[in-house]
C-alpha positions in Angstrom: 0.0 0.0 0.0 1.2 3.5 -0.9 0.1 6.7 0.7 -0.3 10.2 -0.4 -1.8 13.2 1.4 -4.3 15.8 0.2 -3.0 19.3 1.1 -5.7 21.1 -1.0 -4.4 24.7 -1.4 -7.3 26.6 0.1 -7.7 28.8 3.1 -4.0 28.8 4.1 -1.1 31.2 3.3 1.4 30.1 0.7 4.2 29.5 3.2 2.0 27.1 5.2 1.2 25.2 2.1 4.9 24.7 1.3 5.6 23.9 4.9 3.0 21.1 4.9 4.3 19.5 1.7 7.9 19.5 3.0 6.6 18.1 6.3 4.9 15.1 4.6 7.8 14.6 2.3 10.0 14.1 5.4 7.5 11.7 6.9 7.7 9.5 3.9 4.4 10.0 2.1 4.8 9.1 -1.6 2.6 11.9 -3.0 1.3 15.4 -2.2 -2.0 16.2 -3.8 -3.6 19.6 -4.4 -6.9 20.3 -6.1 -7.8 22.1 -9.3 -10.1 25.0 -8.2 -9.9 28.8 -8.2 -12.2 29.4 -5.2 -12.4 27.7 -1.9 -14.9 24.8 -2.0 -15.6 24.7 1.7 -16.0 27.2 4.5 -17.6 30.7 4.5 -16.5 33.8 2.8 -13.4 34.6 0.7 -10.1 32.9 1.4 -6.8 31.9 -0.3 -7.0 29.5 -3.2 -3.9 29.0 -5.4 -4.1 27.9 -9.0 -3.2 24.2 -9.3 -0.6 23.8 -12.1 1.4 26.8 -11.1 1.3 25.5 -7.5 2.8 22.2 -8.6 5.5 23.9 -10.5 6.5 26.0 -7.5 6.3 22.9 -5.2 8.6 21.1 -7.5 11.4 23.5 -6.7 10.5 23.4 -2.9 10.8 19.6 -2.6 13.1 16.9 -3.8 11.5 13.4 -3.5 7.7 13.6 -3.1 5.5 13.1 -6.1 3.1 15.9 -7.0 -0.4 16.0 -8.5 -3.9 17.5 -8.5 -6.8 15.4 -7.6 -8.1 15.9 -10.2 -7.3 18.3 -13.0 -10.6 19.5 -14.6 -10.5 19.4 -18.4 -12.8 22.4 -18.7 -10.3 24.8 -17.3 -7.5 24.6 -20.0 -7.2 23.8 -23.6 -5.8 20.2 -23.9 -2.7 21.4 -25.7 -2.0 24.0 -23.0 -2.5 21.3 -20.3 -0.1 19.0 -22.1 2.6 21.8 -22.2 2.0 22.7 -18.6 2.3 19.0 -17.6 5.6 18.6 -19.4 6.9 21.8 -17.7 6.0 20.5 -14.2 7.5 17.1 -15.1 10.8 18.8 -15.9 10.6 21.2 -12.9 10.2 18.2 -10.6 12.7 16.0 -12.4 10.0 13.4 -13.2 7.7 13.6 -10.1 4.4 14.6 -11.7 1.2 12.4 -11.6 -1.3 13.8 -14.1 -4.8 13.1 -12.8 -7.7 14.1 -15.0 -11.5 14.4 -14.6 -14.5 15.9 -16.4 -14.9 18.7 -13.8 -18.1 19.2 -11.7 -18.0 22.5 -9.8 -20.6 24.4 -11.8 -20.9 27.4 -9.5 -17.2 28.1 -9.8 -17.4 28.0 -13.6 -20.4 30.4 -13.7 -18.8 32.8 -11.2 -15.6 33.1 -13.2 -17.1 33.0 -16.7 -15.7 29.6 -17.6 -18.0 27.6 -19.9 -19.6 24.6 -18.2 -21.0 22.3 -20.9 -23.5 19.5 -20.2 -22.1 16.3 -18.7 -21.9 14.4 -22.0 -19.9 17.2 -23.6 -17.5 17.4 -20.7 -16.8 13.7 -21.0 -16.3 14.1 -24.7 -13.7 16.8 -23.8 -12.1 14.4 -21.3 -11.8 11.8 -24.1 -10.2 14.4 -26.4 -7.8 15.5 -23.7 -6.6 12.0 -23.0 -5.9 11.4 -26.7 -4.2 14.8 -27.2 -2.0 14.7 -24.1 -0.9 11.2 -24.8 -0.1 11.9 -28.4 1.6 15.3 -27.9 3.9 13.8 -25.2 5.4 11.6 -27.9 7.1 14.7 -29.3 5.8 13.8 -32.8 3.7 16.1 -35.0 0.0 15.5 -34.3 -3.1 16.3 -36.3 -6.3 15.3 -34.6 -10.0 15.9 -35.2 -11.9 15.2 -32.0 -15.4 15.8 -30.8 -14.5 19.3 -29.5 -10.8 19.9 -30.2 -8.9 19.9 -33.5 -5.1 20.0 -33.8 -3.2 20.7 -37.0 0.4 19.6 -37.3 1.0 20.3 -33.5 4.3 19.4 -31.8 5.4 19.8 -28.2 9.0 19.7 -27.0 10.9 18.8 -24.8 9.8 15.2 -24.2 8.6 14.5 -20.7 11.2 13.3 -18.2 9.0 10.3 -17.4 8.7 8.1 -20.4 6.6 7.6 -22.3 4.8 10.3 -20.2 3.8 11.0 -16.6 1.4 8.5 -15.2 -2.2 9.3 -16.0 -4.8 9.1 -13.3 -8.5 9.2 -14.0 -10.9 10.0 -11.2 -14.6 9.0 -10.9 -17.0 6.2 -10.4 -19.3 6.5 -13.4 -19.9 3.2 -15.1 -21.0 4.5 -18.5 -18.2 7.0 -19.4 -15.5 7.0 -16.7 -14.7 3.3 -16.3 -14.3 2.7 -20.0 -11.9 5.6 -20.2 -10.0 4.2 -17.2 -9.7 0.8 -18.8 -8.3 2.4 -22.0 -6.1 5.2 -20.8 -5.4 5.2 -17.1 -2.3 4.1 -15.2 -4.2 4.7 -12.0 -7.9 5.1 -11.1 -9.1 7.1 -8.1 -12.6 6.4 -6.7 -14.8 7.4 -3.8 -16.9 4.9 -1.7 -16.6 2.1 0.8 -14.4 -0.9 0.2 -17.3 -3.0 -1.2 -18.3 -0.4 -3.7 -14.8 0.1 -4.9 -14.2 -3.7 -5.2 -17.3 -4.0 -7.4 -16.2 -1.2 -9.7 -12.7 -2.5 -9.8 -14.0 -5.8 -11.1 -15.8 -4.0 -13.8 -12.5 -2.2 -14.7 -10.8 -5.6 -15.0 -13.4 -6.7 -17.5 -13.2 -3.5 -19.5 -9.4 -3.5 -19.5 -9.3 -7.1 -20.9 -11.8 -6.1 -23.6 -9.4 -3.2 -24.5 -6.5 -5.5 -24.7 -4.8 -4.3 -21.5 -3.6 -6.1 -18.4 -5.9 -5.0 -15.6 -3.0 -5.3 -13.2 -1.4 -2.4 -14.9 -4.0 -0.1 -13.5 -3.4 1.0 -9.9 -6.6 1.3 -7.8 -6.7 4.3 -5.5 -9.1 5.8 -3.0 -9.2 8.3 -0.2 -8.7 7.8 3.6 -9.9 10.1 6.4 -7.4 10.5 9.3 -9.8 12.6 11.4 -11.5 9.7 13.2 -8.1 8.6 14.7 -5.5 6.0 14.1 -7.5 2.9 14.9 -10.3 3.8 12.5 -7.8 4.8 9.8 -6.0 1.5 10.2 -9.3 -0.5 9.9 -10.4 1.5 6.8 -7.0 1.1 5.2 -7.1 -2.7 5.8 -10.5 -2.9 4.2 -9.3 -1.0 1.2 -6.3 -3.1 0.8 -8.5 -6.2 0.9 -10.6 -4.7 -1.8 -7.5 -4.4 -4.0 -6.7 -0.7 -3.5 -3.0 0.0 -3.7 -2.9 3.7 -3.0 -4.7 5.8 -0.5 -4.8 9.6 -0.5 -5.1 10.8 3.1 -7.1 13.9 3.9 -5.4 16.5 6.0 -7.1 16.1 9.4 -8.5 18.9 11.5 -6.2 17.7 14.3 -3.2 18.8 12.2 0.4 17.8 12.0 0.6 15.7 15.2 -2.0 13.2 13.9 -0.4 13.2 10.4 3.0 12.3 12.0 1.5 9.7 14.2 -0.2 8.0 11.2 3.1 8.0 9.2 5.1 6.6 12.1 2.6 4.1 13.6 0.3 3.0 10.8 2.0 3.4 7.4 4.8 0.9 8.2 2.2 -1.8 8.8 1.3 -1.6 5.1 4.8 -1.6 3.7 
C-alpha cells in the first residue's frame, strides 16, 4: 500500500502550504496532492486559493522526492494542448515527479462565477476523451493532427519530451460506469474512486473486464481511493485494511483537523504496517 496526502491549497497562506508539503515529504508520504479549483470549496467567505498547475511547478522547486499532483485536473479549465505543455513543464521542474490526474470537472458554481464555460455532462466527458488522446499523443514529441469531438489540432508538436517516459502516469478520477470506467480501462495508469471498500471492489472488477476487452492487463491499473485520518489512528487503520483487501493499492489521506501531530502519528505508527 502506498500513501499520499491531500493538502488542498485553500484557506491557508502560501508559506503554510509549502511547509505542509515539505513536512509530509520528510514523513515518507509518496505523494502530495492539491486540487484544481480557483475558489475555496468549503467554509464561509473569501479565502486563499492558489491555482493548481502553477502551484505544482512551485512545489517542484521546494521539494526533492515527493510526487506531485492535482486530484483531479478539470479538463474544462484549460485547452488540452495547453494542459499538455503545462504538464511537461511541471514534469521537468520536478525531475520526473508529476502524476497527471484528469477528470471531467463538476463545480458548476465556480465556472459560472468566473465566466468559464460549463458544458453539459456528456460534452464534458467528450472533452475528457479528447484531452486523454491529445495529451498522450503530444507527449510523444511527434507532430500531431487530430480531429476530436470538441478539439482539433493541425500539425502540432510539443517539446521537450517529458522526463518520465513515455509520459507522466495518467490518473482518472470518478465512479461512473458508462463513461468514466471505459476511459480508465483504455487510458489510465491509476484510477481514483470514492466509496466504501465493497463499492470500490465491485467497480474494480468492472475495470478488470473492460481492460481485458481493451487488450490491456488489468494489473497495470493502480486502484486508489481516499482515507480520512480525522477519526483517529485505529479507525484509519481499519479502513486502510478494508481498502487493501478490496484491491486498493494507493490511499490519499485527507489532512485532518487535528493537524500535524496526527499526520505524523499516522506516518510513524500505521504506514509501516502496510509496507
